[in-house]
C-alpha positions in Angstrom: 7.6 -24.7 200.4 6.2 -25.8 203.8 2.6 -27.0 204.3 1.4 -23.6 205.4 2.7 -22.1 202.2 1.1 -24.8 200.2 -2.3 -24.3 201.8 -2.1 -20.5 201.1 -1.2 -21.1 197.5 -4.0 -23.6 197.1 -6.5 -21.2 198.7 -5.4 -18.5 196.3 -5.9 -20.9 193.4 -9.4 -21.8 194.6 -10.3 -18.2 195.0 -9.1 -17.5 191.5 -11.1 -20.4 190.1 -14.2 -19.0 191.8 -13.6 -15.8 189.9 -13.2 -17.8 186.7 -16.6 -19.5 187.3 -18.2 -16.0 187.6 -16.8 -14.6 184.5 -17.4 -17.7 182.4 -21.0 -18.1 183.3 -22.5 -14.7 184.1 -23.4 -13.8 180.5 -25.1 -17.1 179.8 -27.3 -16.7 183.0 -28.3 -13.2 181.8 -29.3 -14.3 178.3 -33.1 -14.1 178.9 -33.0 -10.6 180.6 -30.8 -9.2 177.9 -33.1 -10.4 175.2 -36.2 -9.0 176.8 -34.7 -5.7 177.8 -32.6 -4.8 174.7 -34.1 -7.1 172.0 -30.9 -9.0 171.4 -31.2 -11.9 168.9 -30.0 -15.4 169.3 -27.3 -14.6 166.7 -26.0 -11.7 168.9 -26.0 -13.8 172.0 -24.1 -16.5 170.1 -21.6 -13.9 169.0 -21.0 -12.9 172.6 -20.2 -16.5 173.4 -17.9 -16.7 170.4 -16.2 -13.4 171.5 -15.6 -15.0 175.0 -14.1 -18.1 173.5 -11.9 -16.2 171.1 -10.6 -13.9 173.9 -9.9 -16.9 176.1 -8.2 -18.8 173.3 -6.0 -15.7 172.6 -4.9 -15.7 176.2 -4.1 -19.4 176.2 -2.0 -19.1 173.0 -0.1 -16.1 174.4 0.7 -18.1 177.6 2.1 -20.9 175.6 5.1 -18.6 175.1 5.2 -16.7 178.4 4.0 -19.1 181.1 7.5 -20.5 181.7 9.3 -17.1 181.4 7.3 -14.7 183.5 6.5 -14.8 187.3 3.3 -16.7 187.6 2.1 -14.7 190.7 2.5 -11.4 188.8 0.6 -12.8 185.8 -2.2 -14.1 188.1 -2.5 -10.7 189.9 -2.7 -8.9 186.6 -5.3 -11.3 185.2 -7.4 -11.0 188.4 -7.3 -7.2 188.3 -8.2 -7.2 184.6 -11.2 -9.5 185.2 -12.5 -7.2 187.9 -12.2 -4.2 185.6 -14.1 -6.1 182.9 -16.9 -6.9 185.3 -17.1 -3.3 186.4 -17.3 -2.2 182.8 -20.0 -4.7 182.1 -22.1 -3.4 185.0 -21.6 0.2 183.9 -22.7 -0.4 180.3 -26.4 0.6 180.9 -25.1 3.7 182.6 -22.6 4.7 180.0 -24.5 3.8 176.9 -28.1 4.2 175.6 -29.8 2.2 172.9 -29.6 -1.5 172.1 -26.7 -1.2 169.6 -24.5 0.8 172.0 -25.3 -1.5 174.9 -24.4 -4.6 172.9 -21.1 -3.1 171.8 -20.3 -2.3 175.5 -21.2 -5.8 176.6 -19.1 -7.3 173.8 -16.1 -5.2 174.7 -16.3 -6.0 178.5 -16.8 -9.7 177.6 -13.6 -9.7 175.6 -11.7 -8.0 178.6 -12.8 -10.4 181.3 -12.8 -13.5 179.1 -9.2 -12.8 178.2 -8.3 -12.4 181.9 -10.2 -15.6 182.7 -8.3 -17.6 180.1 -5.0 -16.4 181.7 -6.1 -17.0 185.2 -7.3 -20.6 184.6 -4.0 -21.7 182.9 -1.8 -20.0 185.5 -3.6 -21.3 188.5 -3.9 -24.8 187.1 -0.2 -24.8 186.5 0.4 -23.7 190.1 -1.9 -26.3 191.5 -0.3 -29.0 189.4 3.2 -28.0 190.7 2.3 -28.0 194.4 4.6 -30.6 196.1 3.3 -33.5 198.1 -0.4 -33.0 197.1 -2.5 -35.0 194.7 -5.8 -34.3 192.9 -5.4 -30.5 192.9 -6.3 -30.0 189.3 -9.5 -31.9 189.8 -10.1 -30.0 193.1 -10.0 -26.7 191.1 -12.5 -28.1 188.6 -14.8 -29.1 191.5 -14.5 -25.7 193.1 -15.4 -24.2 189.7 -18.6 -26.4 189.6 -19.7 -25.5 193.1 -19.1 -21.8 192.4 -21.2 -22.1 189.2 -24.0 -23.5 191.3 -23.8 -20.7 193.9 -23.6 -18.1 191.1 -26.6 -19.5 189.2 -28.8 -19.6 192.3 -27.8 -16.2 193.6 -28.4 -14.5 190.3 -31.6 -16.3 189.8 -32.8 -15.2 193.3 -31.6 -11.6 192.6 -33.4 -11.3 189.3 -36.6 -12.7 190.9 -36.5 -10.4 193.8 -35.1 -7.2 192.4 -36.2 -7.5 188.8 -34.3 -8.2 185.6 -34.0 -4.5 184.8 -31.5 -4.2 187.6 -29.2 -6.9 186.2 -26.2 -4.6 186.1 -26.3 -4.2 189.9 -25.5 -7.9 190.1 -22.4 -7.4 188.0 -21.1 -4.8 190.5 -21.6 -7.4 193.2 -19.8 -10.0 191.1 -16.8 -7.6 190.8 -16.1 -8.2 194.5 -15.1 -11.8 193.7 -11.9 -10.9 191.8 -11.1 -8.4 194.5 -11.2 -11.1 197.1 -9.2 -13.4 194.9 -6.6 -10.6 194.5 -6.2 -10.3 198.3 -5.5 -14.1 198.5 -3.0 -13.8 195.7 -1.2 -10.9 197.3 -0.6 -12.9 200.6 0.7 -16.1 199.2 3.8 -17.5 197.5 3.8 -19.8 194.5 6.2 -22.7 194.0 9.2 -22.2 191.9 8.6 -22.5 188.1 9.7 -25.8 186.7 12.3 -25.7 184.0 10.9 -26.1 180.5 11.9 -29.2 178.6 11.5 -30.1 175.1 9.2 -33.0 174.2 11.3 -35.8 172.7 10.2 -37.4 169.5 9.3 -40.6 171.3 7.0 -38.7 173.6 5.1 -36.8 170.9 2.7 -39.6 170.0 1.7 -39.8 173.7 1.3 -36.0 173.8 -1.0 -36.0 170.8 -3.1 -38.8 172.5 -3.3 -36.6 175.6 -4.4 -33.6 173.6 -7.3 -35.6 172.1 -8.2 -37.2 175.4 -8.5 -33.7 177.0 -10.4 -32.4 173.9 -13.1 -35.1 174.1 -13.1 -35.4 177.9 -13.9 -31.7 178.3 -16.3 -31.9 175.3 -18.4 -34.5 177.1 -18.9 -31.9 179.9 -19.3 -28.7 177.9 -21.9 -30.0 175.4 -24.2 -31.2 178.2 -23.5 -28.0 180.2 -24.7 -25.8 177.3 -27.7 -27.8 176.2 -29.1 -29.1 179.5 -31.1 -25.9 179.7 -33.1 -27.0 176.7 -34.3 -30.1 178.7 -34.9 -27.9 181.8 -37.1 -25.6 179.9 -39.5 -28.5 179.2 -39.7 -29.4 182.9 -39.7 -26.0 184.7 -42.4 -23.6 183.6 -41.1 -20.5 185.4 -38.7 -17.9 184.0 -35.2 -18.9 185.1 -36.0 -22.6 184.9 -33.2 -23.1 182.4 -30.8 -21.5 184.9 -31.9 -23.9 187.6 -31.3 -26.8 185.2 -27.7 -25.6 184.7 -27.2 -25.3 188.4 -28.4 -28.8 189.0 -26.0 -30.1 186.4 -23.1 -28.2 187.9 -24.1 -29.6 191.3 -23.7 -33.1 189.9 -20.5 -32.0 188.2 -19.0 -30.9 191.5 -20.1 -34.1 193.3 -18.4 -36.2 190.6 -15.2 -34.1 191.0 -15.3 -34.4 194.8 -15.4 -38.2 194.5 -12.4 -38.1 192.1 -10.4 -35.8 194.6 -11.2 -38.1 197.5 -10.1 -41.2 195.6 -6.9 -39.6 194.3 -5.9 -38.5 197.8 -6.5 -41.9 199.2 -5.0 -44.0 196.4 -2.4 -41.5 195.0 -3.4 -42.4 191.4 -6.9 -43.1 190.2 -7.0 -46.3 188.1 -7.6 -45.8 184.3 -10.6 -48.2 184.6 -12.4 -45.6 186.7 -12.0 -43.0 183.9 -13.1 -45.5 181.3 -16.2 -46.4 183.4 -17.0 -42.7 183.8 -16.8 -42.2 180.0 -19.1 -45.2 179.4 -21.7 -44.0 181.9 -21.5 -40.5 180.4 -22.2 -41.9 177.0 -25.1 -43.9 178.5 -26.5 -40.7 180.0 -26.3 -39.0 176.6 -28.2 -41.9 175.0 -30.8 -41.9 177.7 -31.4 -38.1 177.3 -31.9 -38.6 173.6 -34.1 -41.7 173.8 -36.4 -41.1 176.9 -39.6 -39.5 175.8 -40.8 -38.3 179.2 -39.3 -34.7 179.6 -38.6 -35.2 183.3 -36.8 -38.5 182.7 -34.7 -37.0 179.8 -33.8 -34.0 182.0 -32.8 -36.3 184.9 -30.5 -38.3 182.6 -28.9 -35.0 181.4 -28.3 -33.8 184.9 -26.9 -37.2 186.2 -24.4 -37.0 183.3 -22.6 -34.4 185.4 -21.6 -37.0 187.9 -19.6 -38.9 185.3 -18.4 -35.8 183.4 -17.1 -34.5 186.7 -14.7 -37.4 186.8 -13.9 -37.7 183.1 -13.1 -34.1 182.3 -10.5 -33.3 185.0 -9.4 -36.9 185.1 -8.2 -36.8 181.4 -6.2 -33.6 182.2 -4.7 -35.1 185.4 -3.8 -38.3 183.6 -2.0 -36.3 180.9 -0.1 -34.1 183.4 0.9 -37.1 185.6 2.4 -38.8 182.6 4.4 -35.7 181.5 5.5 -34.3 184.8 8.4 -32.1 183.6 7.0 -30.6 180.4 6.5 -27.2 181.9 3.6 -24.7 182.0 3.4 -24.6 178.2 1.8 -28.1 178.3 -1.2 -27.0 180.5 -1.6 -24.0 178.3 -1.7 -26.2 175.2 -4.3 -28.4 176.9 -6.3 -25.3 177.7 -6.2 -24.4 174.0 -7.6 -27.9 173.2 -10.4 -27.3 175.8 -11.2 -23.9 174.2 -11.5 -25.4 170.8 -13.6 -28.2 172.2 -15.9 -25.7 173.9 -16.4 -23.8 170.7 -16.7 -26.6 168.2 -18.6 -29.5 169.8 -21.6 -27.5 171.2 -21.8 -25.7 167.9 -21.8 -29.1 166.1 -24.6 -30.3 168.5 -26.5 -27.1 167.7 -26.2 -27.7 163.9 -27.4 -31.3 164.3 -30.4 -30.0 166.4 -31.3 -27.5 163.6 -31.0 -30.2 160.9 -32.7 -33.0 162.8 -33.7 -32.6 166.5 -32.0 -32.0 169.9 -32.6 -35.6 170.8 -30.8 -36.8 167.6 -27.9 -34.4 168.4 -27.6 -36.1 171.9 -27.6 -39.6 170.3 -24.7 -38.6 168.1 -23.0 -36.7 170.9 -22.8 -39.9 172.9 -19.7 -40.7 170.8 -17.8 -37.8 172.5 -17.2 -39.5 175.8 -16.6 -42.8 173.9 -13.8 -41.1 172.0 -12.4 -39.8 175.3 -12.3 -43.4 176.6 -10.6 -44.6 173.5 -7.8 -42.0 173.7 -7.4 -42.5 177.5 -7.0 -46.3 176.8 -4.4 -45.5 174.2 -2.6 -43.2 176.7 -2.5 -46.0 179.2 -1.1 -48.4 176.8 1.6 -46.0 175.7 2.5 -45.2 179.2 3.0 -48.8 180.1 5.4 -49.1 177.2 7.5 -46.3 178.7 6.8 -43.6 176.0 5.3 -41.0 178.3 8.0 -40.0 180.8 10.4 -37.1 180.1 13.8 -37.7 181.7 
């Protein structure tokens, strides 16, 4: 594949990841309007999140068996079209159904549709970006594009709800459906690199692979716990409706900035030193501790937001370190890492929530500081194993 073909494929991957950012965050941004308009409870909203994670996990598990057997471009086109259909169904729910119960069922069904599509698309496009020849840092680039897209989505929806009123929330969903349509156009006019042959993981590599799984689990957990709970700190600082959304946008802004730094370093040096990932993990843990210990709400919120700078390096860095060390494992490996991320996104924020109910949110953050520390521990173990020659498939 020539450089022009690589750029087209990379643009298609970025467009698909923008679509992923929309479908992964749109419901969380609409939590407050949905509660006010339809009387949804926190339990119902939590179930919507669980439905989204379950659908995404199902897609990742299915791709474990099909990612190396089916054409990746065809899978990506199907997933993109399905996510667009899910967003259109979401926007049409108030038109098709009446009453809180029926509206909730329609939202749950559409969430399952586009979350399944999003799970497929993320794994497929991450696999394509990782297989692009003569380029480095592309996995982290996709993560950075995702963060910037989350910022833009949060601010646009916040502005729309303020100007047009939250009762017209579904109109915003019809506008969001244009994103997968644009991504579909990019996908139709590009060509993906050839699929790598699938290879078995030898017994000597399995310990390293397990270390990589845990590094990805805790590295992503350091990001997702803060991403889901930073809104609680923002609510203490911003008094207006939508302040929590603004807090999430600021965190995503820092997340994208950290990812951009990682991409720049990886393209300049080729490989980012493990010491940088370890430093990012330690600073992320310090940010968790500061958010839990600082009593001034504005200071605690600032610490939570700044954590995004370090999580933006740690989360994709753990994934990149794992894929660099297992270069010939095939697409199934990225699918398995996506499963680890899904489990992390479901389990660790829920654990933080349980600690908050039992003690306090600040206590939960003090305990959650162990998450990036565990990521640093497993990354260090990966580095040691790789130096001993246990990580390369030949």
